[in-house]
C-alpha positions as CSV (number, residue, x, y, z in Angstrom):
1,M,23.1,23.7,-3.8
2,L,24.6,20.7,-4.2
3,A,22.2,18.6,-2.9
4,I,19.4,20.5,-5.1
5,A,21.4,20.0,-8.4
6,G,21.2,16.4,-7.6
7,I,17.8,15.8,-6.5
8,L,16.6,17.9,-10.0
9,T,19.1,15.3,-12.7
10,V,17.6,12.6,-10.5
11,S,14.5,13.1,-10.5
12,I,14.9,14.7,-14.6
13,A,16.3,10.8,-15.3
14,I,13.4,8.9,-14.1
15,A,11.1,11.2,-15.7
16,I,13.1,10.6,-18.4
17,L,12.8,6.7,-18.2
18,E,9.2,6.3,-17.3
19,V,7.2,8.8,-19.1
20,P,7.9,7.5,-22.7
21,A,6.8,4.2,-21.8
22,L,3.1,5.9,-20.4
23,R,3.0,8.1,-22.8
24,K,3.4,4.8,-25.5
25,K,1.0,3.2,-23.9
26,K,-1.4,6.0,-23.5
27,W,-1.8,5.8,-20.2
28,K,-3.1,9.6,-19.1
29,K,-3.9,8.9,-15.3
30,E,-1.3,7.0,-15.4
31,L,1.0,9.5,-16.2
32,W,-0.6,12.6,-14.5
33,V,-0.7,10.7,-11.1
34,F,3.1,9.8,-11.5
35,S,3.6,13.4,-12.7
36,V,2.3,14.7,-9.5
37,L,4.1,12.1,-7.3
38,L,7.5,13.1,-8.9
39,L,6.9,16.7,-8.3
40,I,5.9,16.3,-4.7
41,G,9.1,13.9,-4.0
42,A,11.2,16.6,-5.8
43,G,9.6,19.6,-3.8
44,L,9.5,17.6,-0.2
45,S,13.3,16.5,-1.1
46,I,14.2,20.1,-2.0
47,A,13.1,21.7,1.0
48,Q,14.7,19.0,3.4
49,S,17.8,19.8,1.6
50,L,16.7,23.2,2.9
51,H,16.3,22.4,6.3
52,V,12.9,23.3,6.3
53,K,10.7,22.4,8.9
54,I,8.7,19.5,7.2
55,P,5.1,18.5,9.5
56,N,4.8,14.8,10.7
57,P,1.6,12.8,9.1
58,L,1.8,10.9,12.1
59,D,1.0,14.0,14.3
60,W,-1.8,14.4,12.8
61,I,-3.2,11.2,13.5
62,S,-2.0,11.0,16.7
63,F,-4.2,14.3,17.7
64,I,-7.3,12.7,15.8
65,Y,-7.0,9.5,17.9
66,K,-5.7,10.5,21.0
67,P,-8.9,11.4,22.5
68,L,-10.6,8.3,21.5
69,S,-7.3,6.4,23.1
70,D,-7.6,8.0,26.5
71,S,-11.6,7.9,26.6
72,L,-11.3,3.9,25.8
73,T,-7.7,3.6,28.4
74,R,-10.7,4.9,30.7
75,L,-13.4,3.1,29.9
76,L,-11.7,-0.2,30.1
77,K,-9.6,0.8,33.3
């Protein structure tokens, strides 16, 4: 529970520091991207602190490219 409170505190502090500057410059798209990435990062950090199994993106990439790699290896032998 302490880890979740720490993650939320740091996320809120980052938002307090960055959002006013983005709003002042009227960078709406950048503010949306910042907000989405901050929420995703905070959500994944909270899930990690709760010991939820988070899939590794590298596993998906290797699943896609493994057949191509195997066929090229057989072709070049």
